[in-house]
N, CA, C and O atoms as a DFTB+ gen file, in Angstrom:
444 C
 N C O
     1  1      14.724      -9.074      22.613
     2  2      13.734      -8.473      21.747
     3  2      12.946      -9.534      20.981
     4  3      11.758      -9.345      20.721
     5  1      13.576     -10.631      20.622
     6  2      12.912     -11.694      19.875
     7  2      12.442     -12.815      20.793
     8  3      12.327     -13.964      20.367
     9  1      12.175     -12.489      22.032
    10  2      11.800     -13.508      23.009
    11  2      10.347     -13.334      23.418
    12  3       9.922     -12.252      23.821
    13  1       9.588     -14.431      23.306
    14  2       8.173     -14.423      23.674
    15  2       7.973     -15.351      24.867
    16  3       8.148     -16.566      24.766
    17  1       7.601     -14.751      26.006
    18  2       7.315     -15.522      27.215
    19  2       6.017     -14.984      27.811
    20  3       5.408     -14.065      27.262
    21  1       5.601     -15.554      28.925
    22  2       4.415     -15.057      29.624
    23  2       4.621     -13.636      30.148
    24  3       3.649     -12.925      30.402
    25  1       5.865     -13.222      30.308
    26  2       6.182     -11.897      30.836
    27  2       6.445     -10.869      29.730
    28  3       6.678      -9.697      30.027
    29  1       6.412     -11.284      28.475
    30  2       6.701     -10.367      27.369
    31  2       5.635      -9.286      27.288
    32  3       4.440      -9.582      27.291
    33  1       6.067      -8.041      27.216
    34  2       5.161      -6.905      27.065
    35  2       5.339      -6.232      25.719
    36  3       4.433      -5.559      25.228
    37  1       6.506      -6.413      25.121
    38  2       6.795      -5.851      23.813
    39  2       7.617      -6.869      23.039
    40  3       8.650      -7.341      23.513
    41  1       7.151      -7.198      21.858
    42  2       7.863      -8.154      21.008
    43  2       8.300      -7.423      19.751
    44  3       7.482      -6.819      19.057
    45  1       9.572      -7.479      19.464
    46  2      10.108      -6.832      18.265
    47  2      10.985      -7.850      17.554
    48  3      12.012      -8.270      18.085
    49  1      10.583      -8.243      16.358
    50  2      11.353      -9.226      15.598
    51  2      12.539      -8.525      14.933
    52  3      12.463      -8.081      13.788
    53  1      13.622      -8.443      15.680
    54  2      14.799      -7.714      15.216
    55  2      15.651      -8.520      14.248
    56  3      16.394      -7.939      13.458
    57  1      15.562      -9.835      14.291
    58  2      16.349     -10.669      13.390
    59  2      15.665     -10.669      12.026
    60  3      14.638     -11.322      11.838
    61  1      16.236      -9.938      11.083
    62  2      15.595      -9.754       9.776
    63  2      15.396     -11.058       9.023
    64  3      14.428     -11.189       8.274
    65  1      16.273     -12.010       9.200
    66  2      16.188     -13.245       8.418
    67  2      15.031     -14.144       8.837
    68  3      14.652     -15.050       8.095
    69  1      14.457     -13.898      10.039
    70  2      13.392     -14.785      10.528
    71  2      12.130     -14.034      10.929
    72  3      11.407     -14.485      11.817
    73  1      11.850     -12.909      10.300
    74  2      10.602     -12.204      10.595
    75  2       9.439     -13.063      10.090
    76  3       9.430     -13.443       8.919
    77  1       8.463     -13.376      10.941
    78  2       7.414     -14.344      10.605
    79  2       6.615     -14.020       9.345
    80  3       6.156     -14.943       8.672
    81  1       6.437     -12.777       9.012
    82  2       5.636     -12.396       7.846
    83  2       6.421     -12.472       6.540
    84  3       5.854     -12.231       5.473
    85  1       7.724     -12.804       6.599
    86  2       8.563     -12.817       5.397
    87  2       9.062     -14.208       5.019
    88  3       9.758     -14.345       4.013
    89  1       8.733     -15.235       5.782
    90  2       9.253     -16.577       5.544
    91  2       9.087     -16.991       4.081
    92  3       8.002     -16.887       3.508
    93  1      10.182     -17.459       3.495
    94  2      10.154     -17.957       2.120
    95  2      10.392     -16.907       1.051
    96  3      10.638     -17.249      -0.106
    97  1      10.324     -15.633       1.418
    98  2      10.536     -14.575       0.431
    99  2      12.031     -14.329       0.227
   100  3      12.830     -14.586       1.128
   101  1      12.408     -13.838      -0.941
   102  2      13.823     -13.481      -1.145
   103  2      14.238     -12.415      -0.132
   104  3      13.489     -11.480       0.151
   105  1      15.426     -12.574       0.396
   106  2      15.921     -11.623       1.387
   107  2      16.092     -10.256       0.749
   108  3      16.699     -10.123      -0.313
   109  1      15.548      -9.245       1.409
   110  2      15.638      -7.882       0.905
   111  2      16.335      -6.962       1.890
   112  3      16.397      -5.752       1.672
   113  1      16.855      -7.518       2.964
   114  2      17.423      -6.678       4.005
   115  2      18.730      -6.025       3.583
   116  3      19.161      -5.073       4.234
   117  1      19.374      -6.487       2.533
   118  2      20.599      -5.837       2.071
   119  2      20.310      -4.567       1.283
   120  3      21.207      -3.745       1.094
   121  1      19.070      -4.392       0.818
   122  2      18.708      -3.190       0.081
   123  2      18.846      -1.943       0.941
   124  3      19.098      -0.852       0.430
   125  1      18.680      -2.109       2.250
   126  2      18.694      -0.967       3.149
   127  2      20.014      -0.851       3.906
   128  3      20.179       0.024       4.757
   129  1      20.943      -1.735       3.590
   130  2      22.228      -1.722       4.284
   131  2      23.074      -0.543       3.816
   132  3      22.921      -0.050       2.698
   133  1      23.952      -0.112       4.680
   134  2      24.836       0.980       4.250
   135  2      25.716       0.509       3.099
   136  3      26.006      -0.681       2.977
   137  1      26.131       1.429       2.274
   138  2      27.019       1.107       1.156
   139  2      28.440       0.938       1.680
   140  3      28.961       1.785       2.406
   141  1      29.048      -0.171       1.294
   142  2      30.392      -0.496       1.752
   143  2      31.387      -0.167       0.645
   144  3      31.012      -0.065      -0.523
   145  1      32.655      -0.002       1.012
   146  2      33.677       0.161      -0.028
   147  2      33.664      -1.063      -0.951
   148  3      33.292      -2.152      -0.512
   149  1      34.061      -0.910      -2.217
   150  2      33.984      -2.014      -3.194
   151  2      34.650      -3.307      -2.732
   152  3      34.126      -4.389      -2.994
   153  1      35.784      -3.222      -2.056
   154  2      36.475      -4.437      -1.614
   155  2      35.637      -5.206      -0.594
   156  3      35.545      -6.433      -0.638
   157  1      35.030      -4.453       0.325
   158  2      34.197      -5.081       1.358
   159  2      32.944      -5.667       0.721
   160  3      32.538      -6.777       1.067
   161  1      32.327      -4.942      -0.201
   162  2      31.121      -5.433      -0.870
   163  2      31.412      -6.724      -1.621
   164  3      30.586      -7.637      -1.619
   165  1      32.561      -6.814      -2.255
   166  2      32.946      -8.037      -2.974
   167  2      33.035      -9.208      -1.998
   168  3      32.547     -10.297      -2.300
   169  1      33.647      -9.001      -0.840
   170  2      33.735     -10.057       0.168
   171  2      32.350     -10.448       0.690
   172  3      32.091     -11.623       0.949
   173  1      31.468      -9.468       0.842
   174  2      30.103      -9.765       1.298
   175  2      29.371     -10.623       0.278
   176  3      28.659     -11.554       0.653
   177  1      29.537     -10.322      -1.012
   178  2      28.883     -11.135      -2.056
   179  2      29.415     -12.561      -2.037
   180  3      28.644     -13.512      -2.170
   181  1      30.718     -12.718      -1.875
   182  2      31.316     -14.057      -1.796
   183  2      30.759     -14.798      -0.586
   184  3      30.411     -15.975      -0.683
   185  1      30.674     -14.120       0.542
   186  2      30.141     -14.751       1.757
   187  2      28.698     -15.194       1.558
   188  3      28.321     -16.279       2.001
   189  1      27.880     -14.366       0.894
   190  2      26.478     -14.741       0.649
   191  2      26.403     -15.996      -0.219
   192  3      25.563     -16.864       0.015
   193  1      27.272     -16.093      -1.213
   194  2      27.270     -17.296      -2.071
   195  2      27.666     -18.518      -1.265
   196  3      27.084     -19.589      -1.441
   197  1      28.648     -18.377      -0.381
   198  2      29.063     -19.502       0.455
   199  2      27.942     -19.939       1.394
   200  3      27.721     -21.134       1.593
   201  1      27.232     -18.961       1.970
   202  2      26.124     -19.282       2.871
   203  2      25.042     -20.048       2.133
   204  3      24.427     -20.956       2.693
   205  1      24.805     -19.684       0.865
   206  2      23.758     -20.366       0.108
   207  2      24.266     -21.678      -0.491
   208  3      23.559     -22.330      -1.260
   209  1      25.497     -22.061      -0.135
   210  2      26.104     -23.335      -0.542
   211  2      26.217     -23.482      -2.054
   212  3      26.169     -24.593      -2.583
   213  1      26.365     -22.372      -2.736
   214  2      26.604     -22.421      -4.169
   215  2      25.400     -22.775      -5.005
   216  3      25.504     -22.795      -6.231
   217  1      24.254     -23.057      -4.395
   218  2      23.083     -23.457      -5.168
   219  2      22.418     -22.263      -5.825
   220  3      21.866     -22.371      -6.920
   221  1      22.473     -21.136      -5.157
   222  2      21.814     -19.931      -5.655
   223  2      22.346     -18.767      -4.830
   224  3      22.505     -18.882      -3.614
   225  1      22.614     -17.672      -5.477
   226  2      23.147     -16.539      -4.719
   227  2      22.046     -15.776      -3.988
   228  3      22.344     -14.865      -3.216
   229  1      20.778     -16.131      -4.214
   230  2      19.673     -15.466      -3.540
   231  2      19.433     -16.118      -2.187
   232  3      19.285     -17.336      -2.091
   233  1      19.395     -15.320      -1.170
   234  2      19.065     -15.818       0.162
   235  2      17.582     -15.603       0.412
   236  3      16.975     -14.692      -0.152
   237  1      17.001     -16.443       1.260
   238  2      15.578     -16.355       1.559
   239  2      15.369     -16.228       3.060
   240  3      16.179     -16.691       3.862
   241  1      14.273     -15.595       3.414
   242  2      13.896     -15.504       4.826
   243  2      13.538     -16.902       5.321
   244  3      12.848     -17.664       4.644
   245  1      14.020     -17.214       6.509
   246  2      13.786     -18.526       7.114
   247  2      12.636     -18.447       8.110
   248  3      12.298     -17.360       8.578
   249  1      12.028     -19.593       8.440
   250  2      10.989     -19.585       9.477
   251  2      11.579     -19.134      10.815
   252  3      12.751     -19.377      11.104
   253  1      10.766     -18.487      11.607
   254  2      11.212     -18.072      12.937
   255  2      11.435     -19.327      13.781
   256  3      10.636     -20.261      13.705
   257  1      12.494     -19.370      14.576
   258  2      12.744     -20.566      15.381
   259  2      11.678     -20.827      16.448
   260  3      11.580     -21.942      16.960
   261  1      10.891     -19.826      16.781
   262  2       9.817     -19.984      17.765
   263  2       8.481     -19.932      17.031
   264  3       8.010     -18.841      16.712
   265  1       7.852     -21.083      16.750
   266  2       6.589     -21.097      15.999
   267  2       5.468     -20.302      16.668
   268  3       4.521     -19.887      16.000
   269  1       5.567     -20.090      17.970
   270  2       4.538     -19.300      18.670
   271  2       4.514     -17.865      18.172
   272  3       3.461     -17.227      18.141
   273  1       5.680     -17.360      17.781
   274  2       5.729     -15.987      17.296
   275  2       5.027     -15.863      15.942
   276  3       4.373     -14.857      15.668
   277  1       5.165     -16.878      15.106
   278  2       4.437     -16.875      13.832
   279  2       2.934     -16.927      14.088
   280  3       2.176     -16.170      13.481
   281  1       2.501     -17.809      14.978
   282  2       1.071     -17.913      15.299
   283  2       0.539     -16.600      15.860
   284  3      -0.558     -16.169      15.504
   285  1       1.308     -15.969      16.733
   286  2       0.884     -14.699      17.317
   287  2       0.715     -13.638      16.228
   288  3      -0.291     -12.929      16.201
   289  1       1.688     -13.530      15.343
   290  2       1.595     -12.522      14.287
   291  2       0.342     -12.726      13.442
   292  3      -0.395     -11.774      13.187
   293  1       0.095     -13.965      13.004
   294  2      -1.045     -14.200      12.117
   295  2      -2.380     -14.133      12.862
   296  3      -3.404     -13.808      12.262
   297  1      -2.381     -14.436      14.154
   298  2      -3.599     -14.243      14.952
   299  2      -3.929     -12.759      15.063
   300  3      -5.090     -12.366      14.945
   301  1      -2.907     -11.935      15.292
   302  2      -3.134     -10.491      15.365
   303  2      -3.551      -9.926      14.002
   304  3      -4.398      -9.036      13.923
   305  1      -2.955     -10.446      12.948
   306  2      -3.329     -10.005      11.604
   307  2      -4.784     -10.376      11.316
   308  3      -5.526      -9.578      10.744
   309  1      -5.192     -11.578      11.707
   310  2      -6.588     -12.002      11.516
   311  2      -7.535     -11.075      12.277
   312  3      -8.588     -10.696      11.765
   313  1      -7.158     -10.723      13.478
   314  2      -7.979      -9.811      14.276
   315  2      -8.133      -8.458      13.557
   316  3      -9.225      -7.890      13.528
   317  1      -7.061      -7.959      12.991
   318  2      -7.115      -6.693      12.248
   319  2      -8.003      -6.815      11.015
   320  3      -8.749      -5.890      10.694
   321  1      -7.929      -7.950      10.324
   322  2      -8.800      -8.181       9.166
   323  2     -10.258      -8.232       9.596
   324  3     -11.122      -7.603       8.986
   325  1     -10.518      -8.987      10.652
   326  2     -11.899      -9.145      11.130
   327  2     -12.510      -7.814      11.563
   328  3     -13.717      -7.614      11.427
   329  1     -11.691      -6.911      12.078
   330  2     -12.183      -5.625      12.543
   331  2     -12.140      -4.548      11.455
   332  3     -12.532      -3.405      11.690
   333  1     -11.665      -4.918      10.272
   334  2     -11.608      -3.961       9.171
   335  2     -10.475      -2.956       9.265
   336  3     -10.467      -1.961       8.541
   337  1      -9.529      -3.201      10.140
   338  2      -8.388      -2.297      10.301
   339  2      -7.446      -2.428       9.109
   340  3      -6.845      -1.451       8.662
   341  1      -7.330      -3.656       8.606
   342  2      -6.518      -3.969       7.421
   343  2      -7.439      -4.680       6.435
   344  3      -8.298      -5.462       6.841
   345  1      -7.268      -4.416       5.157
   346  2      -8.095      -5.084       4.143
   347  2      -7.296      -6.174       3.434
   348  3      -6.066      -6.158       3.406
   349  1      -8.034      -7.114       2.867
   350  2      -7.371      -8.148       2.077
   351  2      -6.678      -7.547       0.859
   352  3      -5.646      -8.049       0.414
   353  1      -7.246      -6.477       0.326
   354  2      -6.611      -5.803      -0.803
   355  2      -5.238      -5.251      -0.442
   356  3      -4.292      -5.358      -1.222
   357  1      -5.137      -4.661       0.742
   358  2      -3.831      -4.124       1.152
   359  2      -2.822      -5.258       1.363
   360  3      -1.632      -5.096       1.094
   361  1      -3.303      -6.396       1.843
   362  2      -2.405      -7.544       2.010
   363  2      -1.967      -8.091       0.656
   364  3      -0.805      -8.460       0.484
   365  1      -2.891      -8.146      -0.309
   366  2      -2.510      -8.601      -1.655
   367  2      -1.438      -7.698      -2.257
   368  3      -0.489      -8.180      -2.875
   369  1      -1.589      -6.394      -2.076
   370  2      -0.568      -5.452      -2.578
   371  2       0.775      -5.705      -1.889
   372  3       1.820      -5.688      -2.540
   373  1       0.747      -5.934      -0.594
   374  2       1.979      -6.215       0.141
   375  2       2.630      -7.509      -0.349
   376  3       3.855      -7.598      -0.427
   377  1       1.812      -8.507      -0.679
   378  2       2.358      -9.769      -1.196
   379  2       2.988      -9.573      -2.572
   380  3       4.049     -10.130      -2.858
   381  1       2.337      -8.785      -3.422
   382  2       2.909      -8.526      -4.753
   383  2       4.271      -7.837      -4.651
   384  3       5.144      -8.051      -5.491
   385  1       4.442      -7.024      -3.639
   386  2       5.708      -6.294      -3.456
   387  2       6.732      -7.094      -2.639
   388  3       7.825      -6.600      -2.362
   389  1       6.383      -8.319      -2.256
   390  2       7.244      -9.176      -1.427
   391  2       7.498      -8.597      -0.039
   392  3       8.555      -8.820       0.551
   393  1       6.528      -7.858       0.475
   394  2       6.601      -7.386       1.858
   395  2       5.980      -8.409       2.800
   396  3       6.228      -8.382       4.005
   397  1       5.172      -9.311       2.247
   398  2       4.386     -10.251       3.039
   399  2       4.398     -11.599       2.333
   400  3       4.253     -11.670       1.112
   401  1       4.569     -12.653       3.094
   402  2       4.675     -13.993       2.513
   403  2       3.419     -14.396       1.744
   404  3       2.317     -13.931       2.038
   405  1       3.605     -15.258       0.766
   406  2       2.543     -15.601      -0.184
   407  2       1.443     -16.480       0.419
   408  3       0.334     -16.524      -0.114
   409  1       1.729     -17.171       1.509
   410  2       0.719     -18.051       2.119
   411  2      -0.043     -17.373       3.259
   412  3      -0.656     -18.049       4.085
   413  1      -0.006     -16.064       3.302
   414  2      -0.646     -15.322       4.393
   415  2      -2.130     -15.647       4.536
   416  3      -2.599     -15.891       5.648
   417  1      -2.877     -15.655       3.430
   418  2      -4.320     -15.908       3.542
   419  2      -4.595     -17.316       4.052
   420  3      -5.516     -17.517       4.844
   421  1      -3.815     -18.287       3.611
   422  2      -3.997     -19.656       4.099
   423  2      -3.745     -19.737       5.600
   424  3      -4.478     -20.417       6.319
   425  1      -2.716     -19.049       6.071
   426  2      -2.405     -19.078       7.503
   427  2      -3.476     -18.357       8.327
   428  3      -3.868     -18.832       9.393
   429  1      -3.943     -17.218       7.831
   430  2      -4.979     -16.456       8.547
   431  2      -6.287     -17.229       8.542
   432  3      -6.954     -17.328       9.571
   433  1      -6.661     -17.782       7.383
   434  2      -7.942     -18.498       7.280
   435  2      -7.964     -19.784       8.096
   436  3      -9.035     -20.265       8.466
   437  1      -6.792     -20.343       8.378
   438  2      -6.725     -21.587       9.152
   439  2      -6.947     -21.332      10.652
   440  3      -7.161     -22.274      11.415
   441  1      -6.898     -20.076      11.067
   442  2      -7.075     -19.768      12.497
   443  2      -8.541     -19.750      12.897
   444  3      -8.861     -19.507      14.061
């Protein structure tokens, strides 16, 4: 699902930690996770702290390992902006809500 090749017909960024439009934002994927029993939730919190190496308990979205997927997403987003399908105002609102990375306009304008 997260593979982009010449034969790809459908691309779905299923790995939540590396979705190209979220890079650098605080991880929010646990907000939608099922509620676990208290003992399990405690272990999950400890694991998250260990993953962040004790520097901060907040995890962040990482860059996608395939830079082509990031370029593809922002090229398609630019096309939608150019055609008026999406407005810059709607993108600003998405950025304020942390649905979209803060450098989106710089990436789109650089294309």
